[in-house]
N, C-alpha and C positions, 0 to 999 in steps of 0.2 A: 291378498290385500285388495279391498274394494275402494271405491271413490271416497266414501265417508271416512274410512280408516286412514287413507292416504292424506286427506284433508286435515284430519286430527293430528297426524304425525307432523305435517308441515307447520301447523300452528305451534308446535313445540320446538321449532327451529332445529331440525335434525342435521347431522353431518352427512352430506351427500358426496359419494365418491364415484367417479366415472372411470371405467377401465379404458385402456388404450384402444381396444377393439370398438368401443362406442364412438370415440372421436374419429377413428379411421372410417367408420361406417358413414359419416357425414360426407365423405368424398364419393362414396359408392351410390348413394341415393340420387334422385333427381334434384335439380336446383330448387324446385318448388318444395319438395319434402325437406331438403336441407335447411331452407330458410325457416320453415315451420318448426323444425327440431331446435334450431339455434334459439328461436324465440322462447321456447319452453325452458331451455337450459338457462338462458339469461334471466328468466323470471325467478330462478332460485340460485343465482350466481353467488349471493352472499353466504349460502350454506355449503358451497362446494369447496372441497380440498382434495388435491390429487397427490398420490404417492410419487416419489421420484422415479419409481419403476415405470409408472404410466408415462411420464415425460420421456424417459429413455426409449421405451418401446415405440412411442408415437414418432419421435424424431428418427428412429432407425427405419421406420416403415412407410412414413407418409409420402415420400417422393416416389416410391414404387407404386403406391396406390394412386397417386396423382397421374402417373404415366399411363395407368389403365384408363383414366378418364378420357385422355386424348384418343384412345382407341375405340371408345363407344361409337362415335360418329363414323369412324373409318369402317367399322364392321357394318353399320347401317348402309354406308355407301357401297361397300363391296356386295352386300346382299342385293341392292338395287341394280348395280351393274350386272350382276350374275343373272338376274331375272330378265333384264333387257336383252342380254346376249342370247340367253336360252330361247326367249320368245322369237327373236329375229331368226335364229338358226332353224327352230322348229317350223315357223311359218314358211320360210323359203323352201325347206326340205319337203314340206307337205304339198305345196303348190307344184314343185318340180316333179314329185312322185306321181301326182294326178296326171300331169301333162304327159310324162313318159309312159304311164300306164295306158293312156288313151292311144298313144302312138303304137304301143305293142298290139292293141286290138285293131290295127289296120286303119286307124283314123289318119287322114292325110294332114299335111302341115296346114293347109287352108282351113280344114275343119276345126282346128284348135287355135287358129290365129288370134281370136279374141282373148282366149285364155293366156296366150303367150304375151299379148299386149298388156293384159292385166298384170302379168308377172313383172313386167318392166315398171308399170305404174306403182305396183305394190313395193318394189325395191326403193323407189323414190320416197314413198311414205315412211318406209322403215328407217331410212336415213334421217328423216325428220324426227322420228321417235328417239333415235340414238342421240341426235343433237339436243333434244329436250332433256334427255338423261344427263348429258354433260353439263347443261345449264343448271339442272337440279343439284348435281355434285358441287358445282361452283358456289351456289347459294348456301349449301350445307356447310361447306368449308368455311365460308365467312361467318356463319352463325356460330360454329364451334370454337373458332379461334378468338373472336372479338367480343363474345357475349357470355354465353352460359358458363363455360368452364372457368374462365378467369374470375368471373363474379363469385362463383362457388368457392374456388380456391381462396380468394381473398377473405370471404366471409368466415371460412373455417379457420384460416390463419389468424385472423383478428380475434376470434373467440378464444383460441388456445392461449393467446398472450394475456388474457384476462384472469386466468386461474391462479390460485395460490397453490404452491407445490411444497412437498416435504423435502427435508434435507437428504442428500444422497446417502445411501448406506456406505459405511466404510468398508474397505476390503476385509478387515478383520471380522466385521459383523457378517459380511456375505459368506465368508468361509465357515463361520459358526453355523449359519443357516444351511449351507451346502452339506455339512457333515450330518446335520439332522435330516436334511432332505434325502440323503442316501438311504437312511433307514425308513423314512416315510414312504419313499417310492417303492422300496422292496416289499413293504407290507400294504401297498396300495392305499395309503392314507392321504386324503385330499387336502389341498388342491395341488395339481401340477404333475402328477405321476404319468399322465398321458403324454406330456411334453417330451419325456425321455425318448419316446418312440418317434416323434414327429419333427422336432426342431433341429435346425442346422447349428451344431454347437461350435460357434465361432471362437469363443474364448474359454470353453469348457464349463462355464457357469450358466449359459443361456437356458439350459433345461430347467433351472430353478427359478425362472422368471416369475411364474405364477406364485411360487412360494415366497419370493422376495416381496411381491405385491401384498400377499396375505399377511405377512409378518408386519409390514409397514402399517397396514390397516389396523391390526390388533394393537400394536404398540401406541399408535396415535389415538385410537378410540379410547384406550384405557386411561389416557391422561386428559382427554377433552371433556368439556362440561356438558356436551350433548347427551341426552338420554336415549336417543334413537340414531341409528346409523343406517343409511340406505346405500347399498353397493349395487351399481348398475353395470352389468357385464353381459356381453353377447356370447360369452364362452358357453358352448353347449356340450362340451366333451364330458365323458362320464367321470372325470376327476373333479367336476363341479356339479353335475346334475345326475340324478338317478337315471340309469340307462332305460329302464322299463317305463319310466314316466318322465319324458324330456322337459316337463314344465316345472318339476320340483327340484330344488337344490338339495344337496346331500346333507343328511342330519349331522354328520360329523363336523361340518362347518359351523352349524349352530352351537353344537356342544363346546367346540374349542373357543368360539367367541365368548360364550357364557363363562368359561374358565378364566378368561382374561378380564372380562367386563361383566361380573355377576349382576350388576344393577342396571344393565343396559340391554337394549334389544337391537338386533340387526335384521334388516329386511333386504332380501335379494330380489332383483328384478332385471329383466333385459330392457333394451332401449324401447321396444314396442310397448311394454308395460308402463315404462316411465312416461311415454307420450300419452298413452291411452288414459292414464289416471289423471292427467292434467285437465285444467279447465278449458272449455271451448275447443274441443278436438275436431280437426278436419278429417272426415272419414276417408277421403282419397289418400291423404298422407298415412293414415292408420293402415289402410290396405297395402300400401307400398312397403312400409317398414315391417309389417307383419307377414310379408309374403313367404319368407323362408320358413318361419315357424308354422304357418298354416299349411304349406305344401308338405313339409316333412311329417307333421303330426296328424294331418287329416287327409288332405287331397291325395297324396301319394298312395296311402293305404287303400283308398277307394278305387283307384284306377290301376293299381300295380299289376293285378292278374291279367287284365285286358291288354295292357301294354306289353307285358312279358310274353304273352302268347303271340302277339304280332311280331315282336323282335325274333322270337324263336322260329316263327313261321318263315321269316325272311332268311334266317340261317339255314333252315331245312331246304328251302327252295333254291339256295345258292348253288351255282354250278361250279363245283371244284375241279371239273375237267379243264377249266381255264388255266389251272396250274400245270397240268400235263394231260395230253390226250389219252393216256393209258389209265387215268383215274376213273373209277366209277364208284358210286356209293354202295356200300355193303348193305344188302337187304336184311341182314341179321343185326338188329340193334340200331342201325341207322345213325341216330344222333341223340344227344341228351344235353340238358342244361347242367352246368357245373356249379351254379350258385343261383341265388335269387337276383332279381333285377336290382341294380344299384342306382341310386339317385346321386349324380355327381355335382350338379350345380342348378341353382334356381335364379331366374331373372324375371322381372315383372315390368309391365308397362300399364299405366293407369291413366285413364281420362274420365271425363264426366259420364260417358256412355257405357264403357266396358273396361274390364280388367283382363289382361292377357298374361298368363304364366308360361314361361318357356323353361322346360325341364330338360336338362342334358342327362341322358340315362345310358346305362351299359348293361349288357347281359353276357356273361361268359358261357360258352357252349363248345361242344366237341362233336366232330363228325368222324365216323369210322370209314376208312376208304380201303379199296382193294385194287389188285392188278390182275388183268387177264392176259395171258400170253397168246401167241399165235395159234396154239393148239387147243385153246379154250380152257386151259387150266387156270383156276382162280387162286390167288395168294393174298393173304391179309398183308397189306402194305403198311399199316399203321393208323394214324389218326391226324386230324387237323383240328386244333382248337383256336378259338379267336374270341374277341370281345365284339359283340354286335352293339354299335353305338347309334344313337338317333336323338333327334330333338322332338319333344312332345309339346305341342302348343295347346293349352287349355284356356278357353275363353268363356267369360261370364258377362252377361249384361248387368248393368248397375241400375239400381233404383234408389234414389236418396242416398247415394254413396255406399250402398250395400249390395252384395252379390245376390243375383236371382238364380238360385240353384237349378231351377227347371230349364234355364237357358244354356246350360253348360254344353260346350262343344269341344271335341278332341280331334286333333290332327297330328299325324306323324310325318316327319320329313328328315332329309339328310341322313338316310341309312348308310352305314359304312362298317366295314370290318377292320378292326385294329388289333395290334398285338397278336398277330397270326403266328402260330407255332405248328409246324408240320413235323411229325415224329415218325421216322422210318429208319432206314439204314444210316441216313445222314440227317441229323436234326437240323431243321431250318427255323430261324426266328426272324420276324420282321415286324416293323411298326404298322405297315399298311399292305394292301393286297398286291399292288404292283411290284413292290420290293420282294414280297414273298414269292411271287410268280418267278421273278428273275433268279432268286436264290434257289428255288426248287428246280428250275430248269438246269442250273449249273450243277446241282447235286446229282440229279438223275443222269445227266450227261457223263459225269465222272463215274457213276455207278455202271452205266452201260459200257464205257470204255475200259473200265476195270475188268 
């Protein structure tokens, strides 16, 4: 749907339905984007009706999402504290290393006195930097608790109270839908069959949440006077969208809607589409709310191979003798990837000058290791598999609120090994490298004693 089509549909007063994930997204975006989105939603408020399932899912999840808002600034503060600490330690160590190095080359104490004096002066300046950092944290704390977060929470809470909601489904109706859902999920009929794999089934019916929503939409739309229905959802799983083309909704959904409402049309879109099709769009907000879609459908594919090679290079160069001195890498086969690079999470920061995408990625890999005894005999000891995780920071300059592709820069940081599995006579599994090291030492000690 383009702008002219959307405008034409709005003129016909459509029924607009927002999924719970759309409402919850208002807590995840910046306050600036949140206000812009709320404005667009309120512009069509008279057309909006929400199923009871949306209300239930929203109230079940919104406090959890709100709690994550409080952590945004904590993470920023931790990152700043870490940078200050690392800078302080690195600078002190470097200066001390130079002075000690000069002494080793027979420089007398008097010869390096000026440098020693500078070391003391530098320590004083470093303490000032640390104090500035604490002051920064204090200001950040006041900002997060008294302004941004509370305003954003209140704005979303007030919006949610303005909607018209459908009547709750009776237990009898839910059980009817659940019986149908068992067959639908068995034969992968959308929507909702992916929820059977991912949801925590608290009451045994949660896995049918999307199907409850869909049935409410069909039944309400069939009785409404509106000729057009717009369903706005951020659900991108393959029980809603075609896997090979993440932008298109599944044709089965259109066919089933037409069975219920043969004289009406349904239009599916995500929150980014809903905002972009509105009048007077702010490009900065558009960039922010479209970040996940842009990264997953475009950017990640462009940089995947380059990032994958760098993570695998980190894994290959990793010294697994840290786990035990007797380990050394087998020259035959060495290491290999177990799967392609995975994109775990996308975050974005936008201002008037640039947009920064932070991608959390992981790469599963395996290294084959051996053991050499005192007589030089080599034995295959097994293998060590792990997920190499890192953050990829991709930055673009902005011109008139649009990305300048030629300005793209890529940085990798926070390399780490997780989910380490060492397979030999005694299988060892650990979430991180230090735990794996301790577990492996214990297993090898038990092996030698045995």
